[in-house]
C-alpha positions as CSV (number, residue, x, y, z in Angstrom):
1,M,-10.2,61.2,1.6
2,V,-8.0,64.3,1.7
3,T,-4.4,63.3,1.8
4,R,-1.2,65.3,1.8
5,K,0.8,64.9,-1.4
6,S,4.5,64.4,-1.1
7,P,7.1,64.4,-3.8
8,L,8.5,61.0,-4.9
9,R,11.9,60.8,-3.1
10,A,14.0,58.2,-1.6
11,P,14.3,57.8,2.1
12,T,17.6,59.0,3.6
13,K,18.9,55.5,4.0
14,A,18.0,54.2,0.5
15,R,20.8,53.7,-2.0
16,P,20.9,56.1,-4.9
17,Q,19.9,54.7,-8.2
18,R,22.7,53.7,-10.5
19,T,23.3,56.1,-13.4
20,G,25.3,55.7,-16.6
21,P,25.6,52.9,-19.0
22,R,26.0,49.3,-17.9
23,P,29.4,47.8,-18.9
24,S,29.2,45.1,-21.5
25,R,29.4,41.5,-20.4
26,G,32.9,40.4,-19.5
27,E,34.2,44.0,-19.4
28,P,35.5,45.1,-16.0
29,P,33.7,48.2,-14.8
30,A,35.7,51.4,-14.9
31,R,36.3,53.2,-11.7
32,D,34.0,56.2,-11.2
33,A,35.9,58.9,-9.4
34,R,32.7,60.9,-9.1
35,R,30.9,58.2,-7.0
36,P,30.5,59.5,-3.5
37,H,32.3,57.7,-0.7
38,G,30.2,54.9,0.7
39,A,27.8,54.9,-2.3
40,P,27.1,51.4,-3.7
41,A,29.0,50.3,-6.7
42,P,27.0,50.0,-9.9
43,H,25.0,46.8,-9.9
44,S,26.9,45.4,-12.9
45,A,30.1,45.7,-10.8
46,R,29.0,43.4,-8.1
47,P,29.9,39.8,-8.4
48,R,26.8,37.6,-8.7
49,P,26.6,34.5,-6.5
50,R,26.2,31.3,-8.4
51,E,22.7,29.8,-8.3
52,D,24.1,26.7,-6.6
53,D,26.0,28.5,-3.9
54,D,23.3,27.8,-1.3
55,P,22.3,24.1,-1.3
56,L,19.3,25.0,1.0
57,R,17.7,27.4,-1.5
58,N,14.6,26.2,-3.2
59,P,15.5,26.1,-6.9
60,N,11.9,26.9,-7.8
61,E,12.0,30.2,-5.9
62,P,13.4,33.3,-7.5
63,R,16.9,34.5,-6.5
64,I,16.4,37.9,-4.8
65,T,19.1,40.3,-6.2
66,D,20.4,43.6,-5.0
67,V,18.3,45.3,-7.6
68,V,15.1,44.0,-6.1
69,V,16.2,44.7,-2.5
70,D,17.4,48.2,-3.2
71,H,14.3,49.3,-5.2
72,L,11.9,47.6,-2.9
73,S,13.5,49.4,0.1
74,W,13.1,52.7,-1.8
75,L,9.5,52.0,-2.7
76,L,8.5,51.0,0.7
77,G,10.1,54.1,2.1
78,L,7.5,56.0,0.0
79,V,4.4,53.8,0.3
80,L,4.6,53.2,4.0
81,Q,4.2,56.9,4.6
82,F,0.5,56.4,3.6
83,D,0.4,59.8,2.0
84,G,-1.7,58.7,-1.0
85,P,-2.9,55.6,-2.9
86,A,-0.3,53.0,-3.1
87,D,-1.1,52.1,-6.7
88,A,-0.5,55.7,-7.8
89,I,2.8,56.0,-5.9
90,M,4.0,52.7,-7.4
91,S,3.0,53.8,-10.9
92,R,5.1,57.0,-10.6
93,F,8.0,55.0,-9.1
94,F,8.1,52.5,-11.9
95,K,7.9,55.3,-14.5
96,Q,10.9,56.9,-12.9
97,H,12.7,53.6,-12.9
98,A,11.8,52.5,-16.4
99,L,15.1,50.5,-16.9
100,L,14.0,47.9,-14.4
101,G,13.4,44.5,-16.1
102,S,9.9,43.0,-16.2
103,R,11.0,40.2,-13.8
104,D,12.3,42.7,-11.2
105,R,9.3,45.0,-11.6
106,S,7.0,42.0,-10.9
107,L,9.0,40.9,-7.8
108,I,9.1,44.4,-6.4
109,A,5.4,45.1,-7.0
110,E,4.3,41.8,-5.5
111,A,6.5,42.3,-2.5
112,C,5.2,45.8,-2.0
113,F,1.6,44.6,-2.0
114,H,2.5,41.7,0.3
115,A,4.0,44.2,2.8
116,L,0.7,46.3,2.6
117,R,-1.6,43.3,3.0
118,H,0.5,42.0,5.9
119,Y,1.5,45.4,7.4
120,A,0.1,44.7,10.8
121,T,2.1,41.6,11.3
122,L,5.1,43.2,9.6
123,K,5.1,45.9,12.2
124,W,4.7,43.4,15.0
125,L,7.7,41.4,13.7
126,L,9.9,44.4,13.3
127,Q,9.5,45.8,16.8
128,P,11.1,47.9,18.2
129,A,12.1,49.1,14.7
130,V,9.4,51.1,12.8
131,A,8.8,49.8,9.2
132,A,8.4,53.3,7.7
133,R,11.7,54.4,9.2
134,A,13.5,51.1,8.4
135,P,12.4,50.4,4.8
136,R,15.4,48.1,4.0
137,L,14.7,45.9,7.0
138,A,11.0,45.9,6.1
139,A,11.9,44.9,2.5
140,L,14.2,42.0,3.6
141,V,11.6,40.6,6.1
142,T,8.9,40.9,3.5
143,L,10.9,39.0,0.9
144,A,11.9,36.4,3.5
145,R,8.2,35.9,4.4
146,Q,7.4,35.4,0.7
147,Y,10.4,33.3,-0.5
148,G,12.4,32.3,2.6
149,I,15.7,33.7,3.8
150,A,17.6,31.3,1.6
151,A,16.3,33.1,-1.5
152,I,18.1,36.3,-0.4
153,S,21.7,36.7,-1.2
154,P,23.9,36.8,1.9
155,R,25.5,39.9,0.4
156,E,22.1,41.6,0.6
157,L,21.4,40.5,4.1
158,R,24.7,41.9,5.3
159,G,24.3,43.4,8.8
160,D,20.6,42.8,8.8
161,E,20.7,39.0,8.8
162,R,20.3,38.7,12.6
163,A,17.4,41.1,12.7
164,V,15.7,39.3,9.8
165,R,16.1,35.9,11.4
166,N,14.9,37.2,14.7
167,A,11.8,38.6,13.0
168,M,11.1,35.3,11.2
169,S,11.3,33.4,14.5
170,I,8.5,35.3,16.2
171,D,5.3,33.3,16.9
172,L,2.4,35.4,15.5
173,S,-0.1,33.3,17.3
174,T,0.7,35.3,20.4
175,A,-0.1,38.6,18.7
176,P,-3.4,40.5,19.4
177,G,-6.4,39.6,17.2
178,A,-6.3,42.8,15.2
179,V,-2.7,42.2,14.3
180,R,-3.3,38.6,13.2
181,A,-6.3,39.8,11.2
182,E,-4.0,42.4,9.4
183,L,-6.4,45.3,10.3
184,P,-6.3,48.4,12.4
185,L,-8.1,47.9,15.7
186,W,-11.1,50.0,15.0
187,L,-11.9,48.1,11.8
188,Y,-11.2,44.8,13.3
189,S,-13.5,45.5,16.2
190,R,-16.4,46.5,14.0
191,I,-16.1,43.5,11.6
192,N,-15.6,41.1,14.5
193,E,-18.8,42.3,16.1
194,Q,-20.8,42.4,12.9
195,Y,-20.0,39.0,11.4
196,S,-20.3,35.7,13.2
197,D,-17.8,34.1,10.8
198,A,-15.3,37.0,11.0
199,E,-12.4,34.6,11.7
200,A,-12.9,33.1,8.2
201,L,-13.5,36.6,6.6
202,F,-10.2,38.1,7.9
203,P,-7.7,35.9,6.0
204,A,-9.8,36.3,2.8
205,M,-9.6,40.1,3.1
206,A,-5.8,39.8,3.3
207,S,-5.5,37.5,0.3
208,P,-4.7,38.6,-3.3
209,A,-7.8,38.9,-5.5
210,P,-8.2,37.1,-8.9
211,L,-8.7,39.0,-12.1
212,D,-12.4,39.2,-13.1
213,L,-13.5,40.3,-16.6
214,R,-17.0,41.3,-17.8
215,V,-17.9,40.4,-21.4
216,N,-19.5,43.3,-23.3
217,G,-22.7,41.7,-24.5
218,I,-23.1,44.0,-27.4
219,K,-19.8,42.9,-28.9
220,A,-19.2,39.3,-27.8
221,H,-20.5,36.2,-26.2
222,R,-19.0,34.7,-23.0
223,D,-18.5,31.3,-24.5
224,D,-16.6,32.7,-27.5
225,V,-14.4,34.8,-25.3
226,L,-13.7,31.8,-23.0
227,A,-12.7,29.7,-26.1
228,D,-10.3,32.5,-27.2
229,L,-8.7,32.8,-23.8
230,R,-8.2,29.1,-23.4
231,A,-6.5,28.7,-26.8
232,P,-2.9,29.9,-27.7
233,T,-2.9,33.0,-29.9
234,R,-0.3,35.4,-31.2
235,E,-1.2,37.6,-28.2
236,H,-1.3,35.2,-25.3
237,A,-0.6,31.7,-24.2
238,P,-3.5,29.5,-23.1
239,T,-5.1,30.8,-19.9
240,D,-7.1,28.9,-17.3
241,A,-10.1,31.2,-17.9
242,Q,-13.3,30.1,-16.1
243,P,-16.9,31.4,-16.0
244,T,-17.7,33.2,-12.8
245,R,-20.0,31.4,-10.4
246,F,-22.8,34.0,-10.3
247,S,-22.5,36.7,-13.0
248,P,-23.7,35.6,-16.5
249,E,-21.2,38.0,-18.1
250,G,-18.2,37.2,-15.9
251,I,-14.9,35.4,-16.5
252,R,-12.2,34.8,-13.9
253,L,-8.5,34.5,-14.4
254,N,-6.1,33.5,-11.6
255,E,-3.2,35.1,-13.3
256,K,-2.4,38.8,-14.2
257,P,-1.6,38.9,-17.9
258,A,-0.8,41.9,-20.0
259,L,-4.4,42.4,-20.7
260,T,-4.3,45.9,-22.3
261,R,-2.2,44.4,-25.2
262,W,-5.0,42.0,-26.1
263,S,-7.3,42.7,-29.0
264,L,-10.2,41.5,-26.9
265,Y,-9.6,44.4,-24.6
266,R,-8.6,47.0,-27.2
267,D,-11.8,46.2,-29.2
268,G,-14.0,46.6,-26.1
269,Q,-15.1,42.9,-25.9
270,I,-14.0,42.7,-22.3
271,E,-13.6,45.0,-19.3
272,V,-12.0,44.5,-15.9
273,Q,-14.7,44.3,-13.3
274,D,-15.1,42.3,-10.1
275,E,-18.0,39.8,-10.3
276,G,-19.7,41.4,-7.4
277,S,-19.7,44.7,-9.1
278,Q,-21.2,43.1,-12.2
279,L,-24.1,41.9,-10.1
280,I,-24.9,45.4,-8.9
281,A,-25.8,46.3,-12.5
282,R,-28.1,43.2,-12.6
283,L,-29.9,44.6,-9.5
284,V,-30.6,47.8,-11.3
285,A,-32.1,45.6,-14.0
286,P,-32.5,48.3,-16.6
287,R,-34.9,47.7,-19.5
288,R,-34.3,48.8,-23.1
289,G,-35.4,52.3,-23.8
290,E,-35.5,53.5,-20.2
291,M,-33.9,56.5,-18.7
292,V,-31.2,55.6,-16.2
293,V,-28.9,57.6,-13.9
294,D,-25.6,56.4,-12.5
295,F,-25.3,59.0,-9.8
296,C,-21.7,58.4,-8.7
297,A,-20.3,57.0,-12.0
298,G,-16.6,57.4,-11.2
299,A,-14.5,55.5,-13.7
300,G,-17.7,54.1,-15.3
301,G,-17.4,50.4,-14.8
302,K,-21.0,49.9,-13.7
303,T,-22.2,52.5,-16.3
304,L,-20.8,50.3,-19.0
305,A,-22.4,47.2,-17.6
306,L,-25.8,49.0,-17.5
307,G,-25.4,50.2,-21.1
308,S,-24.6,46.6,-22.2
309,L,-27.7,45.2,-20.5
310,M,-29.8,47.9,-22.2
311,R,-28.3,46.9,-25.6
312,S,-27.2,50.5,-26.1
313,S,-30.8,51.7,-26.1
314,G,-32.5,54.3,-24.0
315,R,-30.4,56.9,-22.2
316,I,-27.9,56.7,-19.3
317,Y,-26.6,59.8,-17.5
318,A,-23.3,59.2,-15.8
319,F,-22.8,61.8,-13.1
320,D,-19.8,62.4,-10.9
321,I,-18.3,65.4,-9.1
322,N,-14.8,64.3,-10.0
323,A,-14.4,65.7,-13.5
324,K,-10.9,64.4,-14.0
325,R,-11.9,60.8,-13.1
326,L,-15.0,61.1,-15.3
327,A,-12.7,62.2,-18.2
328,G,-10.8,59.0,-17.8
329,F,-14.1,57.2,-18.6
330,G,-13.9,58.4,-22.2
331,P,-11.5,55.8,-23.7
332,R,-13.4,53.0,-22.0
333,L,-16.7,54.3,-23.4
334,K,-15.3,54.6,-26.9
335,R,-14.0,51.0,-26.8
336,S,-17.4,49.7,-25.5
337,G,-19.3,50.8,-28.6
338,L,-22.2,52.2,-26.5
339,S,-24.1,55.1,-27.9
340,N,-26.6,55.6,-25.0
341,V,-24.2,56.9,-22.3
342,H,-23.9,60.6,-21.5
343,P,-21.2,61.5,-19.0
344,A,-21.6,64.8,-17.2
345,A,-19.5,66.3,-14.3
346,I,-21.6,67.9,-11.6
347,H,-20.6,70.4,-8.9
348,S,-22.7,68.7,-6.2
349,E,-25.8,66.5,-5.7
350,N,-27.9,69.7,-6.1
351,D,-26.4,70.6,-9.5
352,P,-28.9,72.0,-12.0
353,K,-28.1,69.1,-14.3
354,V,-29.5,66.8,-11.6
355,K,-32.5,68.9,-10.6
356,R,-34.0,69.0,-14.1
357,L,-34.3,65.2,-14.0
358,A,-36.4,65.1,-10.8
359,G,-39.2,62.6,-11.0
360,K,-38.3,61.5,-14.5
361,I,-35.9,58.6,-14.1
362,D,-36.8,54.9,-14.4
363,R,-33.7,53.5,-12.7
364,V,-31.2,55.3,-10.4
365,L,-27.9,53.7,-9.2
366,V,-26.1,55.3,-6.2
367,D,-22.7,53.7,-6.1
368,A,-22.0,55.7,-2.9
369,P,-18.6,56.9,-1.7
370,C,-17.5,54.6,1.1
371,S,-14.6,53.2,3.2
372,G,-13.8,50.7,0.5
373,S,-13.4,48.1,3.2
374,G,-14.7,45.4,0.9
375,T,-11.9,46.0,-1.6
376,L,-8.9,45.5,0.7
377,R,-7.8,42.5,-1.3
378,R,-7.0,45.0,-4.2
379,N,-6.3,48.1,-2.2
380,P,-4.6,46.9,1.0
381,D,-3.2,50.4,1.8
382,L,-6.7,51.8,2.2
383,K,-7.2,50.3,5.7
384,W,-4.2,52.3,6.9
385,R,-5.3,55.5,5.3
386,F,-9.0,55.5,6.5
387,D,-10.1,56.0,10.1
388,E,-13.3,56.5,12.1
389,T,-13.1,60.3,11.7
390,E,-13.2,59.8,7.9
391,L,-15.9,57.2,8.3
392,A,-18.2,59.7,10.1
393,R,-17.6,62.2,7.3
394,V,-18.4,59.6,4.6
395,N,-21.6,58.6,6.4
396,E,-22.9,62.2,6.0
397,V,-22.0,62.2,2.3
398,Q,-23.8,58.8,1.8
399,A,-27.0,60.1,3.4
400,N,-27.0,63.3,1.4
401,V,-26.3,61.6,-1.9
402,L,-29.0,59.0,-1.3
403,R,-31.6,61.7,-0.5
404,S,-30.7,63.7,-3.6
405,A,-30.7,60.7,-5.9
406,A,-34.1,59.6,-4.6
407,R,-35.7,62.8,-6.0
408,L,-34.9,61.7,-9.5
409,V,-36.9,58.4,-9.3
410,K,-40.3,58.5,-10.9
411,P,-43.3,56.7,-9.3
412,G,-42.8,53.0,-9.9
413,G,-39.1,53.5,-10.5
414,R,-36.2,51.8,-8.9
415,L,-33.4,53.1,-6.7
416,V,-30.3,50.9,-6.0
417,Y,-28.0,52.0,-3.2
418,A,-24.6,50.2,-3.3
419,T,-21.2,50.3,-1.6
420,C,-18.0,48.2,-1.6
421,S,-18.1,48.4,2.2
422,L,-18.4,45.6,4.8
423,L,-19.7,47.9,7.5
424,A,-23.3,48.1,8.6
425,S,-22.9,51.8,9.4
426,E,-22.4,52.5,5.7
427,N,-25.0,49.9,4.5
428,Q,-28.0,48.7,6.4
429,E,-28.1,51.6,8.8
430,V,-28.0,54.2,6.0
431,I,-31.0,52.4,4.3
432,E,-32.9,52.1,7.5
433,T,-32.5,55.8,8.3
434,F,-33.5,56.7,4.7
435,L,-36.6,54.6,4.8
436,G,-37.7,56.2,8.1
437,E,-37.5,59.6,6.3
438,S,-38.9,58.5,3.0
439,P,-42.1,56.4,3.4
440,Q,-42.7,56.6,-0.4
441,F,-39.9,54.0,-0.9
442,V,-40.1,50.3,-0.1
443,V,-37.4,47.6,-0.1
444,V,-37.5,45.0,-2.8
445,A,-35.8,41.7,-2.0
446,A,-32.5,41.6,-3.8
447,A,-32.7,37.8,-4.2
448,D,-36.0,38.1,-6.0
449,V,-34.6,40.6,-8.5
450,L,-31.6,38.3,-9.3
451,G,-33.8,35.2,-9.2
452,Q,-35.9,36.6,-12.0
453,Q,-32.7,36.7,-14.1
454,G,-31.7,33.2,-13.3
455,I,-29.1,34.2,-10.7
456,D,-29.0,32.4,-7.3
457,I,-26.5,33.8,-4.7
458,D,-25.2,31.6,-1.9
459,Q,-26.5,32.5,1.6
460,A,-28.8,35.1,0.2
461,D,-31.3,34.4,3.0
462,R,-28.7,35.3,5.6
463,F,-28.6,38.9,4.4
464,A,-32.1,39.3,3.1
465,P,-33.7,41.5,1.9
466,Y,-30.3,43.0,1.0
467,F,-27.6,41.9,-1.4
468,V,-24.3,41.1,0.3
469,M,-21.2,39.6,-1.3
470,L,-18.1,38.6,0.9
471,P,-14.7,37.3,-0.1
472,H,-14.8,34.2,2.0
473,L,-18.3,33.2,0.9
474,H,-18.5,34.2,-2.7
475,G,-14.8,34.8,-3.8
476,T,-15.6,38.4,-4.7
477,D,-14.8,41.7,-3.2
478,G,-17.2,42.8,-0.4
479,F,-20.3,44.5,-1.7
480,F,-23.7,45.6,-0.3
481,A,-26.8,46.8,-2.2
482,A,-30.4,47.6,-1.3
483,V,-33.1,47.7,-4.0
484,L,-35.7,50.3,-3.3
485,E,-38.9,51.1,-5.3
486,R,-40.9,54.3,-5.2
487,R,-44.6,53.7,-4.6
488,R,-47.0,54.6,-7.4
489,D,-49.5,56.4,-5.2
């Protein structure tokens, strides 16, 4: 998706960030004659309410301070413009506000993602105000929805208290279906028409995702990693790590620890990867010594999974047209210990690097560009940055990429087309069109491929012969895959 980049700046109504040193405890703040009239006093100068000032406040909920409200207002003023990926905007924001404490950063980040996941209802509650133009009110209502109004200091509510209470009193059951589903109307309509259990799918799409890990089989065993994660170490407290339901390499955490500081991560024994994504590699089912192509390798998560299944034998070509993103794959590849992966940036699907492999490859994975509608638990802003015009463009790319990748498959070889989309127009319809144009390929039942590896997916018959994972059924992101085989004759 092509998006306009905008500089990181505060909205006109946001408070300027405090500058200068914080006075020591007990020392009265000095007057700052240079502070503009009307600007907020430094945070240290504001008297803090006592924790027991409000007897109605839940003592187990965090006290929302001016620091959290001010910075969340500023951040929402940027993110709700939907000028780019929210995670990238948040990353830049926190780098520019490096003095924020870890507690405040966590509260601000969680609130920002809550606002994005529940943006449709947030807009409904704020009417006639517009969230992007009233980021402070959006911040206060979001925090009130998370923790209750009592958790917010009356000083921070100030003149907005009536508006916040009015918003919180609105009955959302009267809102349109798309609003209650937290989706734009076009996406709501497509999903509602496609899935008979859409009413169960919608809330799952708006819920936070757990953290899934994949154990690197050439460096560790899952049972050993589970034992390490469940025990206290110098690096982490005991975690409630559990084996994933379907993936033999998967581990699930329902918390978000400082993973990159762990030696398990630094040594390449584990990688972050959704369980559904891990199973895509299992559908490719590469054998040792084979030649494999990951046609849209991106950041390389599935490439690393394939390399591990091949025990670092054979040869894997990791192609992508985004050279910068592919370059970021380097550190992950180094940690993995794999020696059979060869990343290569290409200019297009017709690049000479691709053409010279025509008819020579045993296994080809096409992790196609898509709407990402299956990943809205992790990327909730995406549903507001993607529309039907972009969907039509992506559909053309998907068809072209699949045709080009198919030329690489040798007779008897396997082609796996995969997306992280929930939409049939990006999944089943793409495959049906391709099969109509390419009679040399036939569909192989995905359930059979996984069954041969001892993996049984719930409700596989419902989506046969394809592979489908859904948040409300399987607890993973939404995925689709089709396993195709080229005839030998």
